[in-house]
Each structure stands twice: as C-alpha cells, then as structure tokens.
PyMOL commands that place a pseudoatom at each C-alpha (Angstrom):
pseudoatom trace, name=CA, resn=UNK, resi=1, chain=A, elem=C, hetatm=0, pos=[7.797, -10.706, 1.897]
pseudoatom trace, name=CA, resn=UNK, resi=2, chain=A, elem=C, hetatm=0, pos=[7.340, -7.058, 0.900]
pseudoatom trace, name=CA, resn=UNK, resi=3, chain=A, elem=C, hetatm=0, pos=[5.297, -4.686, 3.081]
pseudoatom trace, name=CA, resn=UNK, resi=4, chain=A, elem=C, hetatm=0, pos=[4.514, -1.114, 2.035]
pseudoatom trace, name=CA, resn=UNK, resi=5, chain=A, elem=C, hetatm=0, pos=[4.684, 1.111, 5.121]
pseudoatom trace, name=CA, resn=UNK, resi=6, chain=A, elem=C, hetatm=0, pos=[5.141, 4.373, 3.188]
pseudoatom trace, name=CA, resn=UNK, resi=7, chain=A, elem=C, hetatm=0, pos=[2.126, 6.603, 3.801]
pseudoatom trace, name=CA, resn=UNK, resi=8, chain=A, elem=C, hetatm=0, pos=[2.902, 8.923, 0.893]
pseudoatom trace, name=CA, resn=UNK, resi=9, chain=A, elem=C, hetatm=0, pos=[2.975, 6.513, -2.045]
pseudoatom trace, name=CA, resn=UNK, resi=10, chain=A, elem=C, hetatm=0, pos=[1.951, 3.185, -3.395]
pseudoatom trace, name=CA, resn=UNK, resi=11, chain=A, elem=C, hetatm=0, pos=[4.744, 0.776, -4.141]
pseudoatom trace, name=CA, resn=UNK, resi=12, chain=A, elem=C, hetatm=0, pos=[3.787, 0.519, -7.814]
pseudoatom trace, name=CA, resn=UNK, resi=13, chain=A, elem=C, hetatm=0, pos=[5.480, -1.819, -10.277]
pseudoatom trace, name=CA, resn=UNK, resi=14, chain=A, elem=C, hetatm=0, pos=[8.451, -3.042, -8.232]
pseudoatom trace, name=CA, resn=UNK, resi=15, chain=A, elem=C, hetatm=0, pos=[10.522, -6.009, -9.409]
pseudoatom trace, name=CA, resn=UNK, resi=16, chain=A, elem=C, hetatm=0, pos=[12.535, -8.556, -7.410]
pseudoatom trace, name=CA, resn=UNK, resi=17, chain=A, elem=C, hetatm=0, pos=[15.618, -10.316, -8.803]
pseudoatom trace, name=CA, resn=UNK, resi=18, chain=A, elem=C, hetatm=0, pos=[18.044, -12.898, -7.371]
pseudoatom trace, name=CA, resn=UNK, resi=19, chain=A, elem=C, hetatm=0, pos=[21.578, -13.531, -8.561]
pseudoatom trace, name=CA, resn=UNK, resi=20, chain=A, elem=C, hetatm=0, pos=[25.216, -14.008, -7.712]
pseudoatom trace, name=CA, resn=UNK, resi=21, chain=A, elem=C, hetatm=0, pos=[26.532, -10.533, -8.619]
pseudoatom trace, name=CA, resn=UNK, resi=22, chain=A, elem=C, hetatm=0, pos=[25.873, -7.307, -6.704]
pseudoatom trace, name=CA, resn=UNK, resi=23, chain=A, elem=C, hetatm=0, pos=[24.038, -4.626, -8.638]
pseudoatom trace, name=CA, resn=UNK, resi=24, chain=A, elem=C, hetatm=0, pos=[23.124, -7.054, -11.422]
pseudoatom trace, name=CA, resn=UNK, resi=25, chain=A, elem=C, hetatm=0, pos=[19.487, -7.679, -12.199]
pseudoatom trace, name=CA, resn=UNK, resi=26, chain=A, elem=C, hetatm=0, pos=[19.875, -11.442, -12.156]
pseudoatom trace, name=CA, resn=UNK, resi=27, chain=A, elem=C, hetatm=0, pos=[16.931, -13.803, -12.416]
pseudoatom trace, name=CA, resn=UNK, resi=28, chain=A, elem=C, hetatm=0, pos=[13.427, -12.291, -12.008]
pseudoatom trace, name=CA, resn=UNK, resi=29, chain=A, elem=C, hetatm=0, pos=[11.129, -13.561, -9.259]
pseudoatom trace, name=CA, resn=UNK, resi=30, chain=A, elem=C, hetatm=0, pos=[7.370, -13.242, -9.417]
pseudoatom trace, name=CA, resn=UNK, resi=31, chain=A, elem=C, hetatm=0, pos=[7.230, -10.814, -12.368]
pseudoatom trace, name=CA, resn=UNK, resi=32, chain=A, elem=C, hetatm=0, pos=[6.442, -7.115, -12.113]
pseudoatom trace, name=CA, resn=UNK, resi=33, chain=A, elem=C, hetatm=0, pos=[4.321, -6.479, -9.049]
pseudoatom trace, name=CA, resn=UNK, resi=34, chain=A, elem=C, hetatm=0, pos=[1.169, -4.416, -9.203]
pseudoatom trace, name=CA, resn=UNK, resi=35, chain=A, elem=C, hetatm=0, pos=[0.514, -1.605, -6.729]
pseudoatom trace, name=CA, resn=UNK, resi=36, chain=A, elem=C, hetatm=0, pos=[0.898, -2.239, -3.037]
pseudoatom trace, name=CA, resn=UNK, resi=37, chain=A, elem=C, hetatm=0, pos=[-0.861, 0.292, -0.819]
pseudoatom trace, name=CA, resn=UNK, resi=38, chain=A, elem=C, hetatm=0, pos=[0.205, 1.245, 2.682]
pseudoatom trace, name=CA, resn=UNK, resi=39, chain=A, elem=C, hetatm=0, pos=[0.070, -1.545, 5.264]
pseudoatom trace, name=CA, resn=UNK, resi=40, chain=A, elem=C, hetatm=0, pos=[-0.392, -4.300, 2.684]
pseudoatom trace, name=CA, resn=UNK, resi=41, chain=A, elem=C, hetatm=0, pos=[2.127, -7.131, 2.370]
pseudoatom trace, name=CA, resn=UNK, resi=42, chain=A, elem=C, hetatm=0, pos=[2.881, -9.434, -0.513]
pseudoatom trace, name=CA, resn=UNK, resi=43, chain=A, elem=C, hetatm=0, pos=[5.005, -12.546, -0.678]
pseudoatom trace, name=CA, resn=UNK, resi=44, chain=A, elem=C, hetatm=0, pos=[7.127, -12.664, -3.822]
pseudoatom trace, name=CA, resn=UNK, resi=45, chain=A, elem=C, hetatm=0, pos=[8.091, -16.246, -4.600]
pseudoatom trace, name=CA, resn=UNK, resi=46, chain=A, elem=C, hetatm=0, pos=[11.160, -17.134, -6.596]
pseudoatom trace, name=CA, resn=UNK, resi=47, chain=A, elem=C, hetatm=0, pos=[10.590, -20.435, -8.350]
pseudoatom trace, name=CA, resn=UNK, resi=48, chain=A, elem=C, hetatm=0, pos=[14.130, -20.611, -9.703]
pseudoatom trace, name=CA, resn=UNK, resi=49, chain=A, elem=C, hetatm=0, pos=[16.089, -23.133, -7.711]
pseudoatom trace, name=CA, resn=UNK, resi=50, chain=A, elem=C, hetatm=0, pos=[19.669, -22.396, -6.816]
pseudoatom trace, name=CA, resn=UNK, resi=51, chain=A, elem=C, hetatm=0, pos=[21.902, -20.733, -4.276]
pseudoatom trace, name=CA, resn=UNK, resi=52, chain=A, elem=C, hetatm=0, pos=[21.608, -16.989, -4.690]
pseudoatom trace, name=CA, resn=UNK, resi=53, chain=A, elem=C, hetatm=0, pos=[23.846, -14.491, -2.945]
pseudoatom trace, name=CA, resn=UNK, resi=54, chain=A, elem=C, hetatm=0, pos=[21.993, -11.269, -3.766]
pseudoatom trace, name=CA, resn=UNK, resi=55, chain=A, elem=C, hetatm=0, pos=[18.439, -9.974, -3.826]
pseudoatom trace, name=CA, resn=UNK, resi=56, chain=A, elem=C, hetatm=0, pos=[17.767, -6.839, -5.884]
pseudoatom trace, name=CA, resn=UNK, resi=57, chain=A, elem=C, hetatm=0, pos=[14.552, -4.856, -5.544]
pseudoatom trace, name=CA, resn=UNK, resi=58, chain=A, elem=C, hetatm=0, pos=[14.003, -2.372, -8.353]
pseudoatom trace, name=CA, resn=UNK, resi=59, chain=A, elem=C, hetatm=0, pos=[11.389, 0.252, -9.065]
pseudoatom trace, name=CA, resn=UNK, resi=60, chain=A, elem=C, hetatm=0, pos=[11.498, 0.883, -12.830]
pseudoatom trace, name=CA, resn=UNK, resi=61, chain=A, elem=C, hetatm=0, pos=[10.510, 4.203, -14.345]
pseudoatom trace, name=CA, resn=UNK, resi=62, chain=A, elem=C, hetatm=0, pos=[11.636, 7.797, -14.388]
pseudoatom trace, name=CA, resn=UNK, resi=63, chain=A, elem=C, hetatm=0, pos=[11.768, 10.157, -11.429]
pseudoatom trace, name=CA, resn=UNK, resi=64, chain=A, elem=C, hetatm=0, pos=[11.006, 7.461, -8.815]
pseudoatom trace, name=CA, resn=UNK, resi=65, chain=A, elem=C, hetatm=0, pos=[12.248, 6.898, -5.264]
pseudoatom trace, name=CA, resn=UNK, resi=66, chain=A, elem=C, hetatm=0, pos=[12.478, 3.508, -3.588]
pseudoatom trace, name=CA, resn=UNK, resi=67, chain=A, elem=C, hetatm=0, pos=[11.930, 3.371, 0.150]
pseudoatom trace, name=CA, resn=UNK, resi=68, chain=A, elem=C, hetatm=0, pos=[12.327, 0.029, 1.965]
pseudoatom trace, name=CA, resn=UNK, resi=69, chain=A, elem=C, hetatm=0, pos=[11.480, -0.311, 5.646]
pseudoatom trace, name=CA, resn=UNK, resi=70, chain=A, elem=C, hetatm=0, pos=[12.130, -3.977, 6.334]
pseudoatom trace, name=CA, resn=UNK, resi=71, chain=A, elem=C, hetatm=0, pos=[13.613, -6.544, 3.980]
pseudoatom trace, name=CA, resn=UNK, resi=72, chain=A, elem=C, hetatm=0, pos=[13.420, -10.210, 4.919]
pseudoatom trace, name=CA, resn=UNK, resi=73, chain=A, elem=C, hetatm=0, pos=[14.442, -13.116, 2.712]
pseudoatom trace, name=CA, resn=UNK, resi=74, chain=A, elem=C, hetatm=0, pos=[13.265, -16.643, 3.439]
pseudoatom trace, name=CA, resn=UNK, resi=75, chain=A, elem=C, hetatm=0, pos=[14.573, -19.999, 2.304]
pseudoatom trace, name=CA, resn=UNK, resi=76, chain=A, elem=C, hetatm=0, pos=[11.693, -22.391, 2.777]
pseudoatom trace, name=CA, resn=UNK, resi=77, chain=A, elem=C, hetatm=0, pos=[10.112, -21.475, 6.112]
pseudoatom trace, name=CA, resn=UNK, resi=78, chain=A, elem=C, hetatm=0, pos=[13.293, -20.117, 7.714]
pseudoatom trace, name=CA, resn=UNK, resi=79, chain=A, elem=C, hetatm=0, pos=[14.533, -16.544, 7.462]
pseudoatom trace, name=CA, resn=UNK, resi=80, chain=A, elem=C, hetatm=0, pos=[17.769, -16.672, 5.485]
pseudoatom trace, name=CA, resn=UNK, resi=81, chain=A, elem=C, hetatm=0, pos=[18.513, -12.959, 5.542]
pseudoatom trace, name=CA, resn=UNK, resi=82, chain=A, elem=C, hetatm=0, pos=[17.302, -10.021, 7.540]
pseudoatom trace, name=CA, resn=UNK, resi=83, chain=A, elem=C, hetatm=0, pos=[18.498, -8.030, 10.499]
pseudoatom trace, name=CA, resn=UNK, resi=84, chain=A, elem=C, hetatm=0, pos=[22.066, -6.814, 10.157]
pseudoatom trace, name=CA, resn=UNK, resi=85, chain=A, elem=C, hetatm=0, pos=[22.778, -8.221, 6.698]
pseudoatom trace, name=CA, resn=UNK, resi=86, chain=A, elem=C, hetatm=0, pos=[24.993, -6.513, 4.135]
pseudoatom trace, name=CA, resn=UNK, resi=87, chain=A, elem=C, hetatm=0, pos=[23.135, -3.950, 1.989]
pseudoatom trace, name=CA, resn=UNK, resi=88, chain=A, elem=C, hetatm=0, pos=[23.627, -1.355, -0.718]
pseudoatom trace, name=CA, resn=UNK, resi=89, chain=A, elem=C, hetatm=0, pos=[21.454, 0.955, -2.795]
pseudoatom trace, name=CA, resn=UNK, resi=90, chain=A, elem=C, hetatm=0, pos=[21.907, 3.017, -5.948]
pseudoatom trace, name=CA, resn=UNK, resi=91, chain=A, elem=C, hetatm=0, pos=[21.821, 6.371, -4.100]
pseudoatom trace, name=CA, resn=UNK, resi=92, chain=A, elem=C, hetatm=0, pos=[20.998, 7.686, -0.623]
pseudoatom trace, name=CA, resn=UNK, resi=93, chain=A, elem=C, hetatm=0, pos=[18.435, 10.390, 0.144]
pseudoatom trace, name=CA, resn=UNK, resi=94, chain=A, elem=C, hetatm=0, pos=[19.212, 12.589, 3.191]
pseudoatom trace, name=CA, resn=UNK, resi=95, chain=A, elem=C, hetatm=0, pos=[20.975, 9.866, 5.200]
pseudoatom trace, name=CA, resn=UNK, resi=96, chain=A, elem=C, hetatm=0, pos=[18.305, 7.187, 4.720]
pseudoatom trace, name=CA, resn=UNK, resi=97, chain=A, elem=C, hetatm=0, pos=[20.982, 4.562, 4.072]
pseudoatom trace, name=CA, resn=UNK, resi=98, chain=A, elem=C, hetatm=0, pos=[20.366, 0.993, 2.905]
pseudoatom trace, name=CA, resn=UNK, resi=99, chain=A, elem=C, hetatm=0, pos=[21.177, -0.582, 6.284]
pseudoatom trace, name=CA, resn=UNK, resi=100, chain=A, elem=C, hetatm=0, pos=[17.953, 0.914, 7.697]
pseudoatom trace, name=CA, resn=UNK, resi=101, chain=A, elem=C, hetatm=0, pos=[16.021, -1.658, 5.638]
pseudoatom trace, name=CA, resn=UNK, resi=102, chain=A, elem=C, hetatm=0, pos=[17.517, -4.518, 7.666]
pseudoatom trace, name=CA, resn=UNK, resi=103, chain=A, elem=C, hetatm=0, pos=[17.855, -3.020, 11.163]
pseudoatom trace, name=CA, resn=UNK, resi=104, chain=A, elem=C, hetatm=0, pos=[14.912, -4.972, 12.595]
pseudoatom trace, name=CA, resn=UNK, resi=105, chain=A, elem=C, hetatm=0, pos=[12.872, -1.776, 13.066]
pseudoatom trace, name=CA, resn=UNK, resi=106, chain=A, elem=C, hetatm=0, pos=[9.999, -1.478, 10.560]
pseudoatom trace, name=CA, resn=UNK, resi=107, chain=A, elem=C, hetatm=0, pos=[9.579, 2.210, 11.432]
pseudoatom trace, name=CA, resn=UNK, resi=108, chain=A, elem=C, hetatm=0, pos=[13.012, 3.102, 9.974]
pseudoatom trace, name=CA, resn=UNK, resi=109, chain=A, elem=C, hetatm=0, pos=[13.427, 3.088, 6.211]
pseudoatom trace, name=CA, resn=UNK, resi=110, chain=A, elem=C, hetatm=0, pos=[16.059, 3.375, 3.529]
pseudoatom trace, name=CA, resn=UNK, resi=111, chain=A, elem=C, hetatm=0, pos=[15.387, 5.700, 0.604]
pseudoatom trace, name=CA, resn=UNK, resi=112, chain=A, elem=C, hetatm=0, pos=[17.001, 6.499, -2.709]
pseudoatom trace, name=CA, resn=UNK, resi=113, chain=A, elem=C, hetatm=0, pos=[17.200, 9.854, -4.435]
pseudoatom trace, name=CA, resn=UNK, resi=114, chain=A, elem=C, hetatm=0, pos=[14.607, 10.470, -7.148]
pseudoatom trace, name=CA, resn=UNK, resi=115, chain=A, elem=C, hetatm=0, pos=[16.005, 8.753, -10.242]
pseudoatom trace, name=CA, resn=UNK, resi=116, chain=A, elem=C, hetatm=0, pos=[15.174, 6.573, -13.226]
pseudoatom trace, name=CA, resn=UNK, resi=117, chain=A, elem=C, hetatm=0, pos=[15.991, 2.900, -13.760]
for i in range(1, 117): cmd.bond("trace and resi %d" % i, "trace and resi %d" % (i + 1))
show_as sticks, trace
zoom trace
C-alpha cells in the first residue's frame, strides 16, 4: 500500500519492484503508477509468485526526489514487513534517512537528494 502524504508534490510515475538482491530492480509489480495526490492511497499488487527478500520503490526521471513516509508490505492479508525493518536508499537529503519510512510514524518521512534514475 502506498500513501502520498507529501503536501508539496504528487507522487507521479513511481514503480515498485520485488527481488532477491538489494539495489536491483528485480521483477516489476503493478506497472508504472500514475499520479498519486496528497492523502490518496493505492495498493500495488505483485502477481509474481515467489519468496522475495527486497522491495524497491523507484521514481524514474531526472531531477526528482523520492520521499516515503510509511512503507508496509503485505503477504496475503498479513503485514510481512513494516515497522523497524531493514532499509536503504540511494541518497539521503538533510538527515531524512531511509529508516524513517518504517518507524511506524506516518508523519516522519525519508527523502532522497534530487537525482535522476
């Protein structure tokens, strides 16, 4: 489930991948997502069966920042990953580290530096 809580921007064109290697794009889930305005949530379903160790959320394009406020991964109806899980991101903007996306507090967010994918 992805929720856009960022008041300043739409979450436009993000992609979700699952795989067994960190930092690798892996297998796409749900295709490229259209814009998601503030306060709107979207469930991204991965139809590929298998045991995946990593979830990658990417925001393709040039000069973009990715800000994630709460990441939750479900397996069936049960949460398989969330609060306190291991995280990483491609860069860190002003201390907004990746662990803030899984701290159980939707008001705290991770954020990358402006970059291209």
